Structures are given as structure tokens and as C-alpha cells.
C-alpha positions in Angstrom: 27.4 47.2 -47.7 24.9 49.9 -47.1 21.2 50.0 -48.1 19.9 52.8 -50.3 16.5 54.2 -51.1 17.0 55.0 -54.8 14.5 57.2 -56.6 15.0 57.9 -60.3 17.2 60.9 -60.4 17.4 61.1 -56.6 19.5 59.0 -54.3 19.0 59.2 -50.5 21.2 56.9 -48.5 19.1 55.2 -45.8 20.2 52.1 -44.0 17.4 49.5 -43.5 17.3 46.0 -41.9 18.5 44.3 -45.2 22.1 43.4 -45.9 22.0 45.1 -49.3 20.2 48.1 -50.8 17.0 48.5 -52.7 14.5 51.3 -53.0 11.1 50.3 -51.6 8.3 51.4 -53.8 4.5 51.1 -53.5 1.5 51.0 -55.7 -1.8 52.6 -54.7 -4.5 50.9 -56.7 -8.2 50.3 -56.9 -9.7 46.9 -57.2 -9.3 45.5 -60.7 -9.4 42.2 -62.6 -5.7 42.5 -63.4 -3.7 40.2 -61.1 -0.9 42.7 -60.7 -3.4 45.2 -59.3 -4.7 43.0 -56.6 -3.6 44.2 -53.2 -1.2 42.2 -50.9 -1.3 44.9 -48.2 -4.2 47.1 -47.2 -4.8 50.0 -44.8 -8.3 51.2 -45.3 -8.6 52.1 -48.9 -4.9 52.5 -49.4 -3.2 49.4 -50.9 0.1 47.9 -52.0 -0.5 45.8 -55.0 0.9 42.4 -56.0 2.6 44.1 -59.0 4.4 46.5 -56.7 5.5 43.7 -54.4 6.9 41.7 -57.3 8.6 44.8 -58.8 10.2 45.3 -55.4 11.5 41.7 -55.5 12.9 42.3 -58.9 14.9 45.3 -57.7 16.2 43.4 -54.7 17.2 40.5 -56.9 19.3 42.9 -59.0 20.9 44.3 -55.9 21.9 40.8 -54.9 23.3 40.2 -58.4 25.4 43.4 -58.2 26.9 42.1 -55.0 28.1 39.0 -56.8 25.5 36.5 -55.6 24.3 33.9 -58.0 20.6 34.7 -58.3 19.7 32.3 -61.2 16.6 30.2 -60.8 18.6 27.1 -60.4 21.1 28.6 -57.9 21.7 26.8 -54.6 21.9 30.3 -53.1 18.1 30.5 -52.6 17.9 27.3 -50.5 20.9 28.3 -48.3 20.3 29.6 -44.7 20.3 33.3 -44.3 22.7 34.3 -41.5 21.1 34.9 -38.1 17.7 33.5 -39.1 16.0 30.1 -39.6 14.9 31.1 -43.1 16.4 30.3 -46.5 17.6 33.3 -48.6 14.5 33.0 -50.7 12.2 33.1 -47.7 14.1 35.9 -46.0 14.1 38.3 -48.9 10.4 37.5 -49.8 9.5 38.3 -46.2 11.8 41.3 -45.9 10.4 43.0 -49.0 6.9 42.4 -47.7 7.8 43.9 -44.3 9.4 46.9 -46.0 6.4 47.4 -48.1 4.5 48.0 -44.9 6.8 51.0 -44.3 6.0 52.3 -47.7 2.3 51.8 -47.1 2.7 53.8 -43.9 4.3 56.6 -45.8 1.4 56.7 -48.2 -1.0 56.9 -45.3 1.0 59.9 -43.8 1.0 61.6 -47.2 -2.8 61.3 -47.5 -3.6 62.2 -43.9 -1.3 65.3 -43.8 -2.6 66.5 -47.2 0.8 66.6 -48.8 1.1 67.1 -52.6 3.8 66.7 -55.3 5.0 69.7 -57.2 4.4 70.1 -61.0 8.1 69.8 -61.6 8.3 66.5 -59.8 5.3 65.1 -61.8 6.8 66.5 -65.0 10.1 64.7 -64.2 8.2 61.4 -63.8 6.5 61.9 -67.1 9.7 62.7 -68.9 11.3 59.5 -67.5 8.4 57.3 -68.5 8.5 58.9 -72.0 12.2 58.2 -72.2 11.7 54.5 -71.5 8.8 54.3 -74.0 11.0 55.9 -76.7 14.2 54.0 -76.2 13.4 50.7 -74.4 9.9 50.4 -76.0 11.1 51.7 -79.4 8.3 54.3 -79.3 5.6 51.8 -78.3 4.1 51.5 -74.8 3.1 47.9 -75.5 6.7 47.0 -76.1 7.7 48.5 -72.8 4.8 46.7 -71.2 6.3 43.4 -72.4 9.7 44.3 -70.9 8.2 45.3 -67.6 6.0 42.2 -67.4 9.1 40.3 -66.3 9.0 42.4 -63.2 5.3 42.1 -62.5 4.1 45.5 -63.8 3.0 47.5 -66.8 4.1 51.0 -68.0 1.1 52.6 -66.3 2.0 50.8 -63.0 5.6 52.0 -63.4 4.4 55.5 -63.6 2.4 55.0 -60.4 5.4 53.5 -58.7 7.6 56.5 -59.5 4.9 58.7 -58.3 4.7 56.9 -55.0 8.5 57.0 -54.7 8.2 60.7 -55.0 5.5 60.7 -52.3 7.8 58.7 -50.1 10.6 61.3 -50.4 8.1 64.0 -49.8 7.0 62.4 -46.5 10.7 62.0 -45.4 11.4 65.7 -46.2 8.2 66.8 -44.4 8.9 64.8 -41.3 12.7 65.3 -40.9 14.0 67.7 -43.6 15.6 66.3 -46.7 19.0 66.2 -44.9 17.7 65.8 -41.3 17.6 69.5 -40.7 14.3 69.3 -38.8 15.8 66.8 -36.3 16.8 68.5 -33.0 20.4 68.3 -31.7 19.1 66.6 -28.6 17.7 63.7 -30.7 20.9 63.5 -32.7 23.1 63.4 -29.6 21.0 60.7 -28.1 21.2 58.6 -31.2 25.0 59.2 -31.4 25.5 58.1 -27.8 23.4 54.9 -28.2 25.0 53.7 -31.5 28.6 54.8 -31.7 31.8 53.9 -30.0 35.1 55.8 -29.9 38.5 54.2 -29.6 42.2 54.6 -30.3 44.5 51.8 -31.4 48.0 50.5 -31.5 48.4 48.5 -34.6 51.4 46.1 -34.5 51.1 45.3 -38.2 52.4 42.3 -40.1 53.5 44.5 -43.0 55.0 47.8 -43.9 54.7 50.1 -46.9 57.1 51.2 -49.5 57.0 55.0 -49.6 57.8 57.4 -52.4 61.4 58.6 -52.2 63.4 61.4 -53.9 66.6 61.0 -55.9 68.6 61.0 -52.7 66.6 58.1 -51.3 64.8 60.2 -48.7 61.1 59.6 -48.0 59.2 62.5 -49.5 56.7 64.3 -47.2 53.7 65.8 -48.8 51.5 68.7 -47.9 48.0 67.2 -47.0 46.2 70.2 -48.7 48.2 70.6 -51.9 49.6 67.1 -52.2 52.9 68.6 -53.2 56.3 68.1 -51.4 56.5 70.2 -48.3 59.9 71.5 -47.1 61.3 72.6 -43.7 61.8 76.2 -44.4 62.5 77.1 -40.8 65.5 74.8 -40.4 66.6 74.4 -44.0 68.3 76.7 -46.6 67.8 77.1 -50.3 70.6 76.7 -52.8 71.2 78.1 -56.3 71.7 76.4 -59.6 74.4 77.1 -62.1 72.4 80.0 -63.5 72.0 81.7 -60.1 68.4 80.7 -59.6 67.0 79.0 -56.5 66.6 75.2 -57.0 62.9 74.3 -57.3 61.0 71.1 -57.7 58.7 70.1 -60.5 55.8 72.0 -58.9 57.8 75.2 -58.8 58.4 75.1 -55.0 61.7 76.2 -53.6 63.6 73.2 -52.3 65.2 73.5 -48.8 68.3 71.6 -47.8 70.2 70.7 -44.6 73.9 71.6 -44.1 75.0 68.3 -45.7 73.0 69.0 -48.9 70.1 66.6 -48.2 66.6 67.7 -49.0 64.9 68.7 -45.7 61.2 67.9 -45.6 58.7 69.3 -43.1 57.9 66.0 -41.3 55.8 67.8 -38.7 53.2 69.0 -41.1 53.7 66.6 -44.0 52.9 62.9 -44.7 54.7 60.3 -46.7 52.8 58.8 -49.7 52.7 55.1 -50.4 54.2 53.9 -53.7 51.5 52.4 -55.8 51.8 49.4 -58.1 50.4 49.2 -61.7 46.9 48.3 -60.3 46.9 51.4 -58.0 47.5 49.4 -54.8 50.0 50.4 -52.2 53.2 48.3 -52.4 53.7 46.5 -49.2 56.3 44.1 -47.7 55.6 41.5 -45.0 57.6 40.7 -41.9 59.2 37.2 -41.7 57.7 34.6 -39.5 60.5 35.1 -37.0 59.9 38.9 -37.0 56.2 38.4 -36.5 56.8 36.0 -33.6 58.7 38.9 -31.9 56.0 41.4 -32.8 53.3 39.0 -31.4 55.1 38.7 -28.2 55.5 42.4 -27.9 51.8 42.8 -28.6 50.9 40.5 -25.8 53.3 42.3 -23.5 51.8 45.7 -24.4 48.2 44.6 -24.1 48.9 43.3 -20.6 50.7 46.4 -19.5 47.9 49.0 -19.7 46.0 49.7 -16.6 42.3 50.7 -17.0 42.0 54.4 -17.6 45.7 54.9 -18.2 45.1 56.9 -21.4 48.4 58.8 -21.3 50.5 55.6 -21.2 48.5 54.1 -24.1 48.7 57.2 -26.2 52.5 57.5 -25.6 52.9 54.1 -27.2 50.9 54.8 -30.3 53.6 56.7 -32.4 56.1 53.9 -32.1 53.9 51.6 -34.1 52.4 53.9 -36.7 53.0 52.9 -40.3 54.1 56.5 -41.0 55.1 59.5 -39.0 52.2 61.6 -37.6 49.6 59.1 -38.6 47.7 59.7 -35.4 47.3 63.4 -36.4 44.8 62.3 -39.1 42.2 61.5 -36.4 43.7 62.9 -33.2 40.6 62.1 -31.2 40.5 58.5 -32.3 38.2 56.4 -34.5 34.4 55.9 -34.4 32.4 52.8 -35.2 28.6 52.4 -35.3 26.5 49.4 -34.7 24.0 50.7 -37.3 26.7 50.8 -40.0 28.1 47.4 -39.2 26.9 45.7 -42.3 29.5 47.7 -44.3 32.5 46.8 -42.1 35.3 44.3 -42.8 35.4 41.2 -40.6 38.2 42.5 -38.4 36.3 45.7 -37.8 33.3 43.7 -36.7 35.5 41.9 -34.2 36.7 45.3 -32.9 33.1 46.5 -32.7 32.1 43.3 -30.8 34.9 43.9 -28.3 34.0 47.6 -27.8 30.4 46.6 -27.0 31.5 44.8 -23.8 34.2 47.2 -22.8 34.1 50.0 -20.2 35.8 53.4 -20.9 39.5 53.1 -20.4 39.6 49.3 -20.9 41.8 47.7 -23.5 41.3 44.7 -25.8 43.4 43.0 -28.5 42.0 41.8 -31.8 44.0 39.8 -34.3 43.4 40.4 -38.0 44.9 39.9 -41.4 46.8 43.1 -40.8 48.4 42.2 -37.5 47.5 42.9 -33.9 45.1 45.7 -32.9 45.4 46.8 -29.3 42.4 49.1 -28.7 41.3 51.4 -25.8 37.8 52.6 -25.5 37.1 56.3 -25.0 34.1 58.3 -24.0 32.3 60.0 -26.9 33.0 63.7 -27.3 29.8 65.6 -27.8 28.6 66.5 -31.2 31.5 64.9 -33.1 29.0 63.6 -35.7 28.7 67.2 -37.0 32.5 67.8 -37.2 33.5 68.2 -40.8 37.0 66.8 -40.1 35.4 63.5 -38.9 32.8 63.2 -41.7 34.4 60.0 -42.9 33.0 58.3 -39.8 29.6 59.9 -40.0 28.7 60.1 -43.7 25.6 58.0 -43.1 24.7 59.5 -39.7 21.7 61.6 -40.8 20.3 59.0 -43.2 20.6 56.2 -40.6 18.9 58.4 -38.0 16.1 59.3 -40.4 15.6 55.6 -41.1 15.3 54.8 -37.4 12.9 57.6 -36.7 10.8 56.8 -39.8 10.7 53.1 -38.9 9.5 54.0 -35.4 6.8 56.2 -37.0 5.8 53.4 -39.4 5.5 50.9 -36.7 2.5 52.8 -35.4 0.5 51.6 -38.4 1.6 48.0 -38.4 -1.3 46.7 -36.3 -3.9 48.1 -38.7 -2.3 46.8 -41.9 -4.0 43.8 -43.4 -2.1 41.2 -45.3 -4.1 39.6 -48.1 -2.7 36.1 -47.9 -4.6 34.8 -51.0 -3.2 37.5 -53.3 0.2 37.2 -51.8 0.2 33.4 -52.3 -0.2 33.9 -56.1 2.7 36.4 -56.3 6.0 35.5 -57.8 8.9 34.7 -55.5 12.2 36.5 -55.6 13.7 33.3 -57.0 11.5 33.3 -60.1 10.9 37.0 -60.7 13.1 38.8 -63.3 16.3 40.6 -62.3 15.5 44.3 -62.7 18.7 46.4 -63.2 17.1 49.2 -65.1 13.9 50.5 -63.6 
């Protein structure tokens, strides 16, 4: 799972310290008799209100619910221990939201100190969104919308201020780093890349194999990766004619090429087989027998023990023999990349691979067993600038947002020592356990 800052109409993926995602919003208020307007965090005259804090909790509660956690008031989930801490889930998320509100307060301070402003179009978008909620959720009455929002600790006016502060938060991010990280230097990006990513190649001795699409002759079909249509070996094959004297073509209109025995000849060098899917859209797989897997496990141990440190050629020469389909290694010829920053979104076996990589030197091997078989991995040095390579974007789709998050948190930390926590007002705030579950705002 990845965390997201979600602004209404805008989504900027930024990984934070939480397991799940929720946009942090703030509320800048003056002293008032309304409990929701009382500050829980203060930096000079800039404040984060109790209502904002409770509203944030309501969003986080909805995020947990979307991730299939039981967040009802009576759920045992809240009293269970949060992994890696000595806190319950209730205590952890209450504290995490408060800690993250400090970052939002820091953004407000930067916004004010740097004299930033919001454009009229942004302010108009906020007003249109508030008007939409009044019209449809409040049935045309602001008081009715107030009643709905009260479950999340705020009023309609406070929601307007929250959306405004969300826009200010985004403005600060764009001002500091560029909306897409364009203001961050290549030197900073490369340093972040080297500190947080690992590169490896693997031999997967799997416990399963796929069923692939075949033609009417029973041959595995090879597809063009760009067009997703069958690709034929025109260099070594020949075309034939039908009864009407026309070249035989497939259903896509492509000329079919055959070998001398009349078998369809596919371009295996440039094409890839495609897995046959079942009714649910999942690839059809078959598993090796226990006896077969015992042999494969023994072979895995033998291979793992055979590779000397730094013997990359020997390792790479073995990879094709164990690929699930031909030319699989050509998809990522330079290997795979894992990031410690993105680890919250990884499957358990990938976390095991990541843990192994952290303790390995370049050229060393390790073996990780998973539900898919045996992964023999070798660690490689990072190749410079791969994070910006379009062909490797699948490994770095969160690179810029994660880097922005780190840089911004470092900047926010400069303000922590001067942020005052109003313990009295915080003590009267609702807990995440009791606050409403906010899916909509």
C-alpha cells in the first residue's frame, strides 16, 4: 500500500510514515468559543484546530476501512498492537495524525513567510466544490451539510477552510520542488536513488508453470510486445496461398509465415508468449508434483552454492533455463529494482528479498523461498540515472513523490521545536475509534 495526499480534484502520490494513505489537511483559525475551532497545535498565530485534527482522523479511518480493516467502535482492531510499536492501533493513528498535522502546520508557516498566494481559479474551484456539496448532500441547505460534517468534527465553513489549506499545501510543494519534482537537482535525485534502491537479478525455480495460448496446430503463439498481435519469422519462414490464390493471413490481417513442414513459424526472438486466462481473468497455472518439487529444490540448493561472489556471467548464463517463458529476461535486461521507501506496498516474499539485499555486497547471492518457488538473487551495483529511464518506470513510478516527501519532511522538521501542542484541547478531541468514517470529503 502506498500513502497519498489527496486534494479534491488533485491527487499527488506522496509516501509518508503511515501504512495507508490519507491527505493531511489543516485549519487556520482564530480563537473562538466553538470547540472545533480551538487549537491543538500552534506556531505563533498560526494554528491547527481541533476540528481539523478530528476531520483528519475521519479520513484516516475511511482509508483503513477501504483496506478491509474493521473500524467499527466495538472492533478489537483498535486495541491490538500496531506492528513495530508498543502502541495500540488507536493510539498509533491518533499520534500519527497529530504528528502529520505538524507537517501541515509547517507548510502553512512557509506559505505565509514566503508570501505565497492562491490563484483565483483555485479559489473558484473550492467554492464550486463546496456549492456542489451544499446542493446535493445538503439538499440546498448549508445547515443540513453542517449536520453531515459534524460527524467528522467540522462545519461547512471549516470544510471550505480545509480545502483552502489543502490548496496552500500543494502550492508550497510546487514552490519548493516543482509540482513533479522538476526543481530538484539531478545530484539530489541520484543521491536519494543510491541510498534507497537496490538492483538485483534472479533465477526463479518456480513451483508452477503457465498455460500459454496456442494456435490450431498446438504451437505456442508469440506476440509482438508493441501491437499485441502474433509476430511471425519472416526471415526464415515462407508464406503460402489459399485456394483463391491469396496469401494466408491471420485474423488481424497479417501474413502468416510457415516452415518447410507447414507449421506456423513465429518470431520467438522478438515475440512473447501470452498466458491463457481463466474466466476471472487470472492466468491458468499448473503446479509441479511433490516429487518434481523435491528435485527442483535440490537443484536450487545446488545452484545457490555454485555461484562465486562476483561471477555475474555464470549467474546470468543460468537465468534463461529457468524463465517461465522465452526471452523473459529481455523485459528488464538490467535487472529489477527495490526500494526501502516503497516497502509498504510489497508482498511478503519481496520484503524477504529486500531484507536479504540490505545485508549483501555486490556480486553476492542469496536464496529466498516463497509461495512461488525458490528465488536465487544476485546483487548488482546501481546503474546511474535509471530512475529517469522510461523503460524502467514501473520500478520508479513513486520516485519523485517519495523524494519530495523526504525533502519536505526534512524541511518541516526545522519547525517542530517551536510548535506548541495544546494538551487540554487535544484531550477533548475525539479519538479515531469514535470519530465518523469519512469516505466523501
